[in-house]
N, C-alpha and C positions, 0 to 999 in steps of 0.2 A: 420749541426750540433749545437743546442742548449741546454744546460743543464740548467734545472730550480732548482733550491736551494728553497727549501720546507722554506715558513714562518714560523715566529714564532707570536701567537697572546696571548694575555690577556684571550680570553675565549669569548669575547664579540664579538658581529658580526656588522657590520656598516650597515647604510639607505641605502647603494646599494648594500647589499648583501656580501661584501668583509668581511676581517678577523675583520675589525674594527682597535682599538686602538692597538700599539703595531706591525702591520703587517708589514713586510719588504721584499719584493716580490723583487728577483734579477733573472736574467738570463744571463749566459756567453754568447756572441756572439761565433758565429760558430769557428774566431778565436783564442778567448778566451779558447777554449772547445778543441779546438785542442793543443794549447799551454800548457796548465795546462796537458793535457794527456803525452804530450812528459817529461816535467818535472817530473811527474810521475812516468815514465819509466829511468829517470836516477837515482831518487834518490831509487828506486825500485834494478835496479842493483849494484849501492852503497851497500844496506845492505844486496844483496845476494852472491857478485863474492868479488874474491880478487883483481882479476888482470886483469881490465877491461882497453881495449883502445880504441879510436875514429877514423876511419880512416877518414882521412882529408886529398882530394887533392886537397884545391881551388878552387873545383865547389860549385855551389850555394848552392845542398841539404847539402853538408859538413859543411857549414858554414853555415845555420838553424839551422843544430846539434850544431854547438860548441856554438852556441847564446842561444840556450835553455839549454845547460850543465853549460853556465856560470850563467843564471836565476836560475838553478836546485839550486846551490852550493853557492850562493853571502849571504854576503862578504865573505867569505871563496872563496879559489882557486879553479879550478877544479880536483878533483881526480883521475883524470886518465892521462897517453900519448897519444898521437895522432899516426898514423902511416899513411905513402903514400907509395904505391907502386909505381916507380917512372920507367915509359917505355924508359925514355932515350929519346919519342919524346915528352914531354908536352909540352904545350905553354908557352912561357917564361912569358908573363901575368901572368898567373895563378900561377907558380911557383913564383913570386915574389911577388903575394897576401900570396900565403901561409906562407914565409918564416918572411912577416911584420907581419903578426897575429900572431904565434908563439911568435916572438919577443915583438910583445904588452903586450901579456897578461902571458908571464913569464911561458910556455909552453915547454916540454921536445917531440922532433919530433925523432921518428924512420920512419930510409927510407930503405924502401926493392928497390934492385935497379934493374930491368930486366938487365941493360948493363953488370953488373957481373958477370951473369947468364953465359950471349951470350962471355962474355970475358973468361970464366973458363972451355965454351966447355959443361956445363949441361943445355941449352938450344941453339936453333939454328935458324936463322931468318928465318921467313915463306918467300917464294915466292915474296907473294901480299907485304911486306913491314909491315903489322900491327903487333903493339909487344900486343893488349887488351888479346889476348888468350892466351899470354904469360905470364901473372901475375899470374897467379894460383900458381905457382910452389914458387915464391918467397913471397908470401901472407902466404901459408902454412908454409911453413919453417917458418918464422920469428915468426907465434903466434906458434907454438911450440919449439921455439928457446927461445922464450921470455916467456913462459907460459903463455902466457894470456887465462882466459878462459873465458872472453866475448866480444866477437867484435862489438862495435856498426855499423852500415854503415847507409847510407841514402836512400836506396829502396824505393821505391813507391809503391802501388800496382797499381794505374792508370797506370804505367811507359811500362806495359811489362806483359802478360798472364801468364808464371813464377812466376813473383814478386807477382802476384795477388794472387796464392794459398800459399804464405808461410805467416807461423803466425810469431808477432811480433817478440816472444821469438823464434827461428828459433835451433833445435838442429843439431850439428854439429857433426859425429863419430872421430875416433881417427887420421883417414886420410883424417879431414875436411871436408867429403861428406856429402851432402843432402839425405836422404834417406824420400819424399815425405809422404811414409805410417807413416812415425815414429813421424808426426806432433801431439801436445799437445792440445787441447781443452783451449783455453783461455777466457772464460765467467767472465763475469762483472769485467773485465780488471785483473783477476787474472792470475798471469805469475810462470809458472814453470819454474826455470830454475836448476832442479834436472838434473847432470850428472856423468857420471862415471867418472874416473881418465885418461887423455887423451883427452878427450872431450873436447867442448868447445861450447858457444852455440854465435848465432850472434842474435845482437838484431837491431830493425829498429823503432827509434822512430816515421818516417815519415809513417809509413805505411798506414796511413788513411787520409795523404793530398794528394793533386791533385798539377798538378804545376803551376796553378792558385791562390791555396791557399800560397803556397811558395813564389810566386811574391807579392801576397797581403801582408803576413806577413813582407815581407823584403820592402814593403814601410811602412809598419805601424810603424815598429821598427826602421826604419832608420840607415839600414843593408848598409854597404859596399859591393862593389862588383867586380870582376875583370873587367875593361873595355871591355870587349869584348862580353860582354853580349847585350852590348848597339849596337847598329849602328855604323860605321866606314867604311871607305875604306881600302878596303883589296887585295891583288891582291892573286888569287886564279884561280883555273882550275877546269874544268868540267869529273867528273868519273863518269859512270851508272847513271848521272841525280841530283848529291850534287858534289858543290861548295866546293872542299879540298883546304888547303894551302900548298903550296910550301915549300918542308925542304931535310933534309938529309936522312930521313926516307926512297926517292926514288921517288920520285913524284916531277914532273909531269914527264909521258913518252912522247916520239915519238908519234903526231900527237893530246897531249891535250896541246891546246895553253892558256896561262895564258893571265887574264885580270883584270881588275882592277875595283871592283863594292861594291859598297855600301852594307855591310852582318851586320849580327851578330850570335850569336851562344848560343842557347837555353841547350846545353850541352857540358860538356867538358868534355873530355878525350883523348885519345892518337890522335896525326894533323894526323896519317892512314887514320882514320875509322871514324874521326867525321867531318860533314858538317857544314860549314854556313848555313845561309839562308838568301834569298833576302828583305833587312828589313831599312825602315827609323826611328825607334823606337828607339831615343836616351837617350828618359828619363823613369822611372819606369812607368810614368800612360802612357806612349805611348806603352809600351810592355806589361802591364795588356789587354788595350785593342786589343793587335795583337794576343794574346795567348786566349780571350775570344772568338774573331770569329775563332780560329784555330779547324779544323777538326782531324788533325794527329796529335797524342803525336812525344812530343819532342825526344824518342828515333828512332818511325817511321820514325819520320821525317829527320833527322839527324847522324843517329848512321850504318854504313856501317856493322859492326861486330854483329849484329843483323841480315842482312839479310842474313848471308851466310846458314841458313837454318831455314826451321819453328819452329824447337826445340834449335836451337842454342842457347841461353839464359837459358834455364834448362839442357840441355846438361854442360855448362857450369857452372852451380851452382852444379849439381850433383858431378862434379869433384873437387868442392872445393870454387870455385869464388864467388863473390859476387851476 
């Protein structure tokens, strides 16, 4: 993506056929154009909505999203609160990063707890131990209780085919459900945030980014990440071809021996369905080189919850998930 800003000239032409004196051609780099788009989306939401919130898990996409929000409103504070749906099976390193970041920037964090819903009997543990599909009810009820009318998410179109067909401004009905047939055109970066009482809009500032864009931007901006994104030794076990971390969620089972391997995580979520990948990438440059050579998306390579069915993600999005 390259955005060219038209030059301003004094009407004279140079000897080489360019605009002559007064010409100031300038082109945004690919990352600058993506950053500019993201900043524009944050400011657009601030102007259109009353109670926006940013989903922030401590994963790399939500970290980049928060970085864009900080840039969009600097030197003023970010005018939004943060929201995290805690499955109770999150990686400790990621939760520690989340809390440090919230404290460093003086932000307010809402937490919707899946464990509290299980303890109350509203939700029931799944036989496979994964809690990712259980996030929908705590998320939607938190949105309704706090009357959030715009919810920022870090979804990208390159991740998965259901996300590939969703707009930047994605309307959700009064039950937080997504209907692909109700999507609105977004020509010339004009976003329609109109919604009826009880409805809200999910907003995806990183829609046009790729995994490689995210990592290159993190490297350029010097953004700190949780350490599990880089290669480290970890005790893991193999289930259905994925390296999972043992934990209270129920792994490993009999016949699933653990071993210590050099791995890293391309994406982070519930420990029960987020797999590590074998890697020796301990630096940003090494990670970028590794991703450049990869032919699998991060979710295709490391998310078991997306493999439950061919339409697993779209089914969850229709129910209210991101």
